[in-house]
C-alpha positions in Angstrom: 134.8 184.8 81.5 136.1 186.8 78.5 133.7 188.2 75.9 133.8 190.3 72.7 131.4 193.1 71.7 129.2 192.3 68.7 127.9 195.7 67.7 126.8 199.2 68.9 123.2 199.2 69.9 122.6 202.9 70.6 124.4 206.0 71.7 123.2 209.2 73.5 123.6 212.7 72.1 123.3 215.6 74.5 121.4 218.4 72.8 120.3 221.9 73.5 116.8 221.4 72.1 115.5 217.9 71.6 112.8 219.0 69.1 115.3 220.9 66.9 117.8 218.0 66.9 115.2 215.3 66.3 113.7 217.3 63.4 117.1 217.9 61.8 118.0 214.2 61.9 114.6 213.2 60.5 114.7 215.8 57.7 118.4 215.6 56.7 119.3 212.0 57.4 115.9 210.3 57.1 115.9 208.8 60.6 112.6 207.7 62.3 111.6 209.3 65.6 110.4 207.3 68.5 109.1 208.3 71.9 109.8 205.7 74.7 109.8 205.1 78.4 107.9 206.7 81.3 109.6 210.0 80.8 108.7 210.1 77.1 112.3 210.1 76.0 113.1 210.7 72.3 115.1 208.4 70.1 116.1 208.4 66.4 116.1 205.0 64.8 117.9 203.9 61.6 118.9 200.4 60.5 119.3 198.3 63.7 120.6 201.2 65.8 119.3 204.3 67.5 120.4 207.5 69.0 118.8 208.6 72.3 118.5 212.4 72.6 119.1 213.7 76.1 118.5 217.4 76.9 121.7 218.9 78.3 119.8 220.4 81.1 118.1 217.2 82.2 118.5 216.2 85.8 121.5 213.9 86.2 119.7 212.1 89.1 117.0 210.9 86.6 119.3 209.9 83.8 122.4 207.8 83.8 124.9 209.7 81.8 128.6 210.5 81.3 130.4 212.5 84.0 130.6 215.5 81.7 127.7 216.7 79.6 129.1 218.6 76.6 126.8 219.6 73.8 128.3 219.5 70.4 131.3 217.3 71.2 130.5 214.2 69.2 132.0 213.1 65.9 129.6 210.6 64.2 129.9 208.7 61.0 126.9 207.3 59.2 127.0 204.9 56.2 124.7 205.3 53.3 124.1 203.3 50.1 124.1 206.3 47.7 127.0 208.2 46.2 128.9 211.0 48.0 127.9 213.5 45.3 124.3 212.7 45.9 124.8 213.1 49.6 126.4 216.5 49.2 123.6 217.6 46.8 121.0 216.5 49.3 122.7 218.4 52.2 122.8 221.6 50.1 119.1 221.1 49.1 118.3 220.9 52.9 120.2 224.1 53.5 123.0 222.3 55.4 126.5 223.5 54.8 129.0 220.9 53.6 132.1 221.2 55.8 134.3 218.9 53.7 133.9 216.4 50.9 133.4 214.4 49.0 136.7 213.2 50.3 138.5 209.8 50.3 138.6 208.4 53.8 139.2 205.0 55.5 136.4 203.4 57.6 135.8 200.2 59.5 135.4 198.2 56.2 138.1 200.0 54.2 138.2 202.8 51.7 135.1 205.1 51.6 134.1 208.5 50.4 132.8 210.9 53.0 130.9 214.2 53.2 130.9 216.2 56.4 128.4 218.6 57.9 127.3 219.8 61.4 124.1 219.1 63.2 122.2 221.9 65.1 124.4 221.5 68.2 127.7 221.5 66.3 128.4 217.8 66.3 130.5 216.8 63.3 128.5 214.5 61.1 130.2 212.3 58.5 128.1 210.6 55.9 130.1 208.0 54.1 129.6 205.5 51.3 131.6 202.5 50.4 130.5 202.7 46.8 133.3 203.2 44.3 133.7 206.9 43.4 
């Protein structure tokens, strides 16, 4: 039987310090923190998705994970409903360096404007809006 994928449910970020990473995503991107499971794992929720945070030094026998655990190797794009100039101003107010942007880019739904920064582990974070510039 053939099937198609409907959407992304969650992804896992390997991080050096779960507390530092969770706090950054809460403060800078407004995500909600959730503790779950018997091992009291940490997730960040937004919209209908979530990011599970996995400590890079966690035992691989207790966690199903990729073959290679590399902290800071992700490039993630999040979509917001505010303008890119407001995103850049918010990042600066939070003390987060803007790496690039606002810049015209092309996303899953077409043209968008993006602002780039890095999270505490060095992952590239793109914050995009489909609002007209």
